[in-house]
C-alpha positions in Angstrom: -0.1 0.2 0.0 1.1 3.5 -1.0 2.2 6.0 1.8 -0.8 8.6 2.0 0.4 11.4 3.8 -3.0 12.8 4.1 -3.9 10.0 6.2 -0.8 9.9 8.0 -0.7 13.5 9.2 -2.9 14.9 12.2 -5.7 17.8 11.3 -4.5 20.6 12.7 -6.4 22.9 14.4 -5.1 26.1 13.7 -6.2 28.2 11.9 -5.3 28.0 8.4 -3.0 30.5 6.9 -2.6 32.7 10.6 0.5 33.6 12.0 0.0 32.7 15.2 3.5 34.8 16.5 1.6 37.8 15.5 0.9 40.1 18.2 -2.4 39.1 19.9 -4.0 37.8 22.4 -4.4 34.3 23.1 -6.5 31.9 25.3 -5.4 28.3 25.6 -6.2 24.9 27.4 -4.2 22.6 27.8 -5.0 19.0 29.1 -3.3 16.0 31.1 -3.1 12.7 29.3 -6.0 11.0 29.0 -7.8 13.9 31.1 -6.5 12.3 34.3 -6.4 14.1 37.7 -3.1 15.4 38.6 -2.9 19.0 39.0 -4.9 19.2 41.8 -8.6 19.0 43.7 -11.2 21.0 43.7 -11.8 21.8 47.5 -14.9 24.3 48.5 -14.5 25.7 45.0 -10.5 26.5 45.0 -7.6 24.8 43.9 -5.4 23.1 46.4 -2.9 22.4 44.2 -0.8 18.8 44.4 3.0 19.5 43.5 3.0 18.9 40.3 0.2 21.7 39.9 2.1 24.2 41.9 5.0 23.6 39.0 2.3 24.1 36.2 2.2 28.0 37.6 5.4 28.3 38.3 6.5 27.8 34.6 3.4 29.3 33.2 4.7 32.3 35.0 7.8 32.3 33.7 6.7 32.3 30.1 7.6 35.9 29.8 11.0 35.3 31.2 11.6 33.3 27.9 9.6 34.7 25.7 10.4 38.9 26.4 7.3 39.3 24.0 5.0 37.9 26.0 2.4 38.8 28.8 0.5 36.5 31.0 -3.5 37.7 31.7 -5.6 35.8 33.7 -4.7 31.3 34.0 -6.4 28.4 36.2 -4.8 25.2 37.0 -7.3 22.5 37.8 -7.2 19.2 38.5 -6.9 18.0 35.0 -6.5 20.9 32.2 -5.2 24.3 32.2 -6.6 27.5 30.8 -4.9 30.6 30.5 -4.6 34.2 28.1 -0.6 34.9 26.6 -0.5 38.4 24.5 2.4 38.5 22.3 3.3 42.1 21.9 5.5 43.6 18.6 9.1 44.0 19.6 10.9 46.8 18.6 14.3 45.2 18.6 16.0 43.1 17.3 16.5 39.8 19.6 20.4 38.1 20.5 20.3 34.8 19.2 20.4 31.6 16.4 16.7 32.6 16.0 17.5 35.4 14.0 18.5 33.6 11.2 15.5 32.4 10.5 13.0 34.2 7.7 10.7 36.8 9.1 7.5 34.6 9.5 5.5 37.7 8.7 6.2 36.8 5.1 5.5 33.3 5.3 2.0 32.7 4.5 1.5 29.8 6.7 3.0 27.1 8.1 3.4 24.3 5.3 5.2 21.7 7.4 3.5 21.8 10.3 7.0 23.2 12.0 6.7 25.4 15.2 7.0 28.7 14.4 9.9 30.5 16.7 7.6 32.9 18.8 4.2 31.7 17.8 2.0 30.1 20.4 2.6 26.9 19.6 6.6 27.3 20.6 5.4 29.3 23.6 2.7 26.2 24.5 5.7 23.4 23.5 8.2 25.3 26.2 5.7 25.6 29.2 4.7 21.8 28.4 8.8 20.3 28.3 9.1 22.5 31.4 6.4 20.8 33.5 7.3 17.5 32.1 10.7 17.7 33.1 10.2 18.6 35.9 7.6 15.4 36.5 10.3 13.1 35.4 13.1 14.7 37.6 10.7 14.1 41.0 10.3 10.8 39.9 6.5 11.4 38.6 6.9 8.7 35.6 3.7 8.8 33.9 2.8 11.2 30.5 1.3 14.6 31.3 0.3 16.3 28.6 -2.5 15.7 26.3 -0.7 15.8 23.0 -1.3 19.4 21.3 -3.8 21.9 22.9 -6.5 24.5 22.5 -6.6 28.2 21.5 -8.6 30.7 20.6 -7.9 33.9 19.2 -9.1 36.7 21.0 -10.5 39.3 18.9 -12.2 42.4 21.1 -12.0 43.6 24.7 -16.0 42.0 25.2 -14.5 38.6 24.3 -11.6 39.3 26.6 -14.0 40.1 29.6 -15.9 36.7 29.4 -13.0 34.5 28.8 -11.4 35.8 32.0 -14.8 35.7 33.8 -14.3 32.1 32.6 -11.5 31.9 33.9 -11.7 33.2 37.7 -15.1 31.0 37.9 -13.9 28.0 36.5 -13.1 26.4 39.9 -16.7 27.4 40.8 -18.0 25.6 38.1 -16.2 21.9 38.5 -18.8 20.3 40.0 -20.8 20.4 36.6 -18.0 19.6 34.8 -18.5 16.5 32.4 -15.1 15.4 32.6 -15.2 16.0 36.5 -18.7 14.0 36.3 -17.3 11.1 34.4 -14.4 10.6 36.6 -16.1 10.0 39.4 -18.2 7.7 37.7 -15.3 5.7 36.7 -14.4 5.6 40.7 -10.8 6.4 39.3 -8.6 8.6 42.0 -6.2 11.2 41.2 -2.3 10.5 41.2 -2.3 13.3 43.4 
């Protein structure tokens, strides 16, 4: 049977032709592998983080140190997922380093070969996930932390931003109604926390 590249590659959830390194605000959701409850538990509508959950928060807050053109807004670590807002700003000065030798991203119409573009939302999330995974493995937690890929939403206006911030802030209070939490409870599975 001949190799069919169309069936081999996973369908991207990204907006075709959109440059995810361009300045803007992005709402990201990243889930744990198999929706396992790894990051803590909700008690009295508040998240009580596990050691791993503490490090998810730590590595999230480290993002602007590694990507100086970013700022972070609301975020929440939940038992089996993470929500956060990343703002990518335009840089006024050239950055120092090997990435300067790559082509300018605004000249690339799309990511034809599924390569992660430096300083894009994909490279930021990838670095974040790698940091958490390395901490996990270095601290004896020998399981897969993250689901493959992540979900992103381009925030287009102030109303959307306010609604997303409200959603993030209220996420722990809504946990009892979360279908993933209810399915987890029905399976009777405990957390690894």
